[in-house]
N, C-alpha and C positions, 0 to 999 in steps of 0.2 A: 448357616446361622452363627457359628463361632466367629466368622469373619466380621459380621455386622456388629457383634458384641465388642470387638476389639477397636472399633472406630470410636474415637473420642468425641466429646461434644463439639470441640472446635473442628474436627474432621467433618462432622455432619453439617455444621454451619458453612464451612468452605464449600462442600458439595452443593449446598443450597444456593450459595452465591453464584457458583458456576452454572447451575440450572437456571437461575434467575437471569443471568447475563445471556445465556443461550436462548432462553425463551423470548427475551427482549429482541434479540436479533431475528429469531425465526418469525416473530410476529410481523416484521416488516418484509422478510423474505417471502412469506406466503401471501403478501398483498398483491403480488404480480407474478406471472410466470416468466417475465423477462428480467434480465440483469439491468443494473442502473448505470452502466457506462459502456462506451464503445470499446474501451480497452478489454473488457471482459470477453468480447467476441473475438479479439485477437487470440486470447488464450484458448477459447473454445475451438477455434479453427485448428490450432496445433494439437489439442487433445483429440479431436475427431480424426485428424490426419494420422496420428499414432495408432488409433484403434483400427482405422481402415487399411493402413499400409504396414503396420508393425515396424515402423522406422520413424526417425525424427525428421521434421521438415527443415531442411537447411536452405533450400532454394524455393522461394514462393513465386510461381509463375503468374499469380494474380495480383499480388501487391506491387504497385507502381508499374504494372505491366510486366513484371519479372525482376526479381532482385534477390540477393543473398540475405538470409536472416541470421543474426547473431543473438542468441538468447540462451541463458542457462536452461538446460532441458529437463532437469529433474522434476520441477513443479508440474510440467505437462505430462511426464511419464507417470508420476505418482497419481495424479488425478485421472489419467486415462484408465488405469487399471483398478483403482478403488471405486470408481463410479461407473465404469463401462459405458460412459457416454450418457447416462441417465441425467436428464435435466434436473430432476428432483434432487438427486444426490449431489450434483454439481452446485446446487444452491445450499444444501444442508452442510456439507463437509467444510466449506470455508467458514461458516458460522461456528462450527464445532472447534476448528483449529484456532480461530480468533479468540474464542472464549477460553481456551486453555491458558491464555495469559494470566487468568485468575490464579492458577497454581504457581506459575513461575514467580509472579510478584509476591504471592503469599510467602513462599520459602525465602525469598531475598529479604523481605521486610522482617520476617521472624528471625532470620540470622542477624540482621542489623540491630534490632531492638530487643530480641529475646523476650518478646511479648506477643502472645497468640492473638489477643483481642485487637491490638494495634495492627497486626499483620492482616487480620480479616478486613478491617476498615480500609487498609491500604489496597488490598486486592480489588475491593469494590470500586475504589476511587480510580485506580489505574484502568479498569475496564471501561470506564465512561469518560475517557479523554475524548473531547469532541471530534477532533480530526481522525483519530484512530477508529472511532465508531463509524463516522460517516464514510470514510474512505474504504472501509472494508465491509460496509453494510450492503447486503444483496449484491455483492460484487465478486466476481471470480478473480481474486487478486492474490498474488504471491505474498503480499504483506500479511495476510491473515495467517500464514504459516511461518514466515521468516521472522516477524517481530517477536512472537512468543519464543521461538527457538533461540534468538540472540540473547534474550533476557534469561532464559534457562541456562545458556552457556556461561553467563556471568555468575550464576549461582554455582554451577559445576566448578568453575575456576576457583571459587572461594573455598571449595572443599576438595581440591584436587589431590590432597594427600591420601584420600581414600581411593582405593583401586576402582571401585564401582563408578565414582564420579570422573575419575581419570579416563576410563574407557568411554563414558558418555561424552566427555569433552572432545576426545580425539575423533570419535565418530561424527559428532556435530560439526567439527572443524572441516571434516572431509565432505560433508553433505552441504553445508551452508553455501559455498561458492557455486555449487551446481544448482542451487535454488534461485539465487538472485545476486545481482551485482552489489547489493547493499552489504555484502560480506566485507567490502572495503571499509565500511564504517566500523565494523567490529575490529578489523585490523588496526585502524587508527586509534580506537579506544585502548587497545593493548599497548601500543607504542606510547601513548600519552601516560598511561598508568605506570609504565616502566620508568619514564622520566620523573613523574611525581614521586614515585617510591624512592628513587635515588635521591631526589632533592630533599625529601622529608626524612631520610635515613631509615626507611622501612626495610627490614630484612626480608627478602623473599627466599623461600626454600629452593634448592637446586631443581627439584621436580617441577615446581611451579614455573620457574624461569624456562626450563626446557619445554614444558607444555605450551607456554605462550609463544615461544620462538618457533615451535613446530607449527602452531596454528597460523602464525604470520607467514611462514614459508609456504605452507600448503595453500593458503588463500591466494597469495601472490602467484604461485605457479599455476594453479587452476584457472585463475582469472586471465593470466597471460595466454594460456592455451585456448580458452574459449574466445577471447576477444583479440586474438593475434592479428587477424585481418584488419580489424578496426584500428588497432594501435599502429600498424604499418601505414594505414591510409591517413589517419588524423593526428598521430602522435599523442601528446598530452591533451589535445583538444577533444579526445574521445570522452573526456569527463562530461562535456556538454552534449554528448549523444547526437551531434549533427543537427540539433534543433534549429530550425530557421529563426532568424533574428526577429521576425514579426511575431513569433510565438514565444521566444525566449523570455521576454519580460513577464509573461503570464505564468510560466513554469518556475523560473528562478527569480522570484521576487525578492526585493530588499526587505530586511527585517523592519517591522514597525510594531508599536505597542499594541494596537488594536488587533493585528493579525495574531500576535502571540496570545493575547487574552482569549480570543474566540477559538483559536486552534488548540490551545493547551487546556483551558478551563480556569476559571477564577480561583476555585478552591485549590486545585493542583498547583497553580502558579504561586499563590501567597504562601500556602503551607510548605510547598516544595522549596522555595527560596530560603525560607527561615530554617527549614530542616537541613538544607545544604550548608548554610552558614554554621549552624549549631554542630553538625556532624564533623565538619572540617576543623573547627576551632576548639571543640570541646571533647568529642569522642575519639576522633582520629582512627576510626575502624577501617580495615582494608577494603571491605565491600563498599563503604561510603566513598572512598577514594576511587574505586573502580567505576562506580556510578557517576561520580563527578567527572571522571575522565571522558565518559560517554557524553555528558552534557557539554563539556568544554569542546570536545571534537565536533559536536553538532553546531555549536555557536560559531566556531571557526569556519566550518564549511558553509554555513548560512551567510555569514558576513562577507565571505569571499565569493558567494553565489556559485558554489561548487556542487550544490545539492538542491533539488526542488524544495521549495518552501513547505509544501504539504508533507513531504517525507520527513524533513527535519523536525517539523512541529509534532509529528506523530511520536517520534523517538523522544523528543524533548518533553512532551507531556507525560509520557509513561515514566521517564527517568525522574521527573520532578514529583510525580505521584509516589515513587519509591522513597525519595528523600523526605516527602511529607510524613512518612511514618515516624520520623524522629520528632516532628512537631506534634503529631497526635499523641505519641507516648509522653512527651513533655507536658502536654495539657492534662492528660490523665494523671500523671504523677503529681503535678501541682494541685490538682483537684483533691487527691488523696490526702494531702497535707492540710487541707482546710477543714472547717467544722461541718462542711456539707458532704463529707465522705459517705454518710449514711444514705445519701440520695444518689449514689453512684449509678444505680440502675436507670434512674430518670435522666441523669446527665448523658448516659450512653444513648438513650432513646432520642434525646435532643440533638446529640451529635449526628446520629443516623438521619434525623429529619433534615439537618443542615446539608448533609451530602445529597439527600434526595432532592431538596428544594433548589440547591445551587448547581447541581451537576446532572442528575438523572432527568429531571423534568425538562430543563432546557434542551437536552439532547433529544428527548422524545419529540419536542416541537421541531427541532432541526431535522430529525430523521423523517418526519412526515413530509418534509419538503424535498427529500431526495427522490427524484422522480425516476422510475424505470423507463426504459425505451418504450415508446408508444406501441400499443398493439397494432395500430394501423401501419406503422413503420415496419414491424416484423412481417405483417401480411404482405406489404409491398415487396420486401426482399424475397419472400417465398414465391410471389407471383413472377418476379424477374427470373428466379431460378428455374421455374417451370415453363416459362413462355418466351424467354429471350435466348437467342442463339448462344452457344457455349463460348465462342471466341469474341464475344462483344466486350467493349470497354464502357463502363458506366460512369458518368459524371455525377459525383455526390460531394457534399462538403467534406473537407479533410477529416472533420470530427466524426464522420460516419463511414469513413473508408473501410474500417474493419468489418462493419456490417455487410458491406458489399462483397468482400472476399469470403466471409464466413457463412453468411446465410444466403445471399444471392448467388454466391459462387461464380462471380464474374470478375474480370479485371477492373481495378480502380485506377484513378489518376494518381492519387496519393492517400496516405493514411497517417496515423499518429506515431508509427514506429519508424523513426528517422535514421537510425544507425545503418549505414551503408546504403541508404536510399539515394537514388540518383536525382540530383538537382532538386532537393526537397524544398528549398526556398523558392525557386522559380515556379515549381509546380503549385505550391500553396498560393502564391500570388496570382498565377494564371487561373486557378479555380475561382478565386474571389472575383477576378475580372469577369469571368464567364457568367457568374451569378449576379453581378451588379452593373455591368456596362450598358446593357440595353441595346447596344449596337449589334446588328446581325452580322455585319462584315467582320468585326473584331472577334465576335464569339465564334463564328464559323472558322476563322483562321486558326484559332486556338484548338478548336475541336478536331480539325484536320491534323494539327500538329501531334495530338495525342491519340488519334484514331478513335475518337469517341463515337459510339453508335447509339447510346441511350442517355437521356438526361433525366435525373431524378429531382423532382421539386419537393424537397424535404419540408417537413413541418417546422424544422428548426432554423430555417433561413433567416427569419427576423431576429432570432436570438443570437445567431452566429455573426451575421453581417450588418445588423441594424436594418437598413433598408436594402432591399434587393430589387433587381429590375430584369425581368425575363420577357420584355415586350416583344422580342424577336420570335417568341413562340407563336405569335399570332400568324406568322407566315406558314399556312397549312401545307404548302408545297414542300417546304424544307423540313418541317417539324410536325410529325404526326402523333397525336395523343393516342397511344395504344392502350393505355389504362390511365385511370385518374391519377394525375401527378407524375406519370411516366411517359416520356416522349421519345420517339424514334427519330434519329437524325437521318434525313434522306438526301441532303445536298452534299 
């Protein structure tokens, strides 16, 4: 009881915002028992493998018919042992971790503005960045954990002179590169911040410099160890993850105004840009420079197409939400100087309504369109797992390759994890040919090339390929329909 008495009004409001964001996410999570992306089933395969074998999956004999996997393992290890493979917990924990962004942003905004009310508004705004919400909604994604951690590290770095935050920063620096390759973005942020600090004449304490250089060294070392084989094979081209050129344009898109608006959010973009300008030219606070370093790093990577657009806009949206705290505080301070100060409470409600109307409600509409994997598709995968011989190779669209290896537990021709994948471009092109050519001779030639035993006629063929042509399936001697939409290759 004494603990509850010590929680301030702002503490209760912050907890309410966290619960609200979590409830918003869980509402959509419980709409379906399935995840909303094929990538989630890549992570599910690795989590289940750890639970079944008590070791990390380094060589996957099902993906591409057999290939090495390079992926930071900590996310899979953590989720394996905190969920024990429970599908319910695998859907709940990502929502909890993603919602923790509320606290990280609150502490950063409070540190920048020294205003609790502004920090509360900012934490709400950052949690409803459109792309961050949709990319991590009902999805088993490392970003649900990595993004809150990176922003928490920025806060720890601002208070590094205190031993508690120093220890947290060191621990986070060790964990981050084992969670996701996005650690490189944090490394770039630190380097840009050091350059800006030097150019602006900002004095950094010896401890802060040492902590940042330690983080840079640790991240580089760990990433080199994890991705050593990829660096040796691709060199600096490893940045593009061996993504086939026919898919590259969809992942590494060029920046345009509409993509930024829809990905970042109109409120976050307008308030954030004004706050960034105001913070850099008027306040010149260290944490503002640090956040601006992250924004600059993201822009550079996006302009050079060195980072997927969706990833860049997630970080950009949250960073701009943080700098929008300066705009929000400026508005509140200006309002206090007018004769309408007595109506402050109503102005606060009006501002909350603005956030609700321009940010939360549109995201609710977008989230309703984030479709989970169809129940019938999951049922098809389970049928293949139970009825098709174990050494079979299943033809499925590349975008469903992880479903084949995770749920059907059979070899695929290709999937969306391209790093170290053999002939990823050729395989993706051949899959498209087999689904669109209509010619039995051409299709069979490619099926023999990849030892395909089963063809899966996915619900998503129209969406993926536009028009598809499987006319050769009419030859019942060569292609036997062993289950609805599932065909055995006999020739």
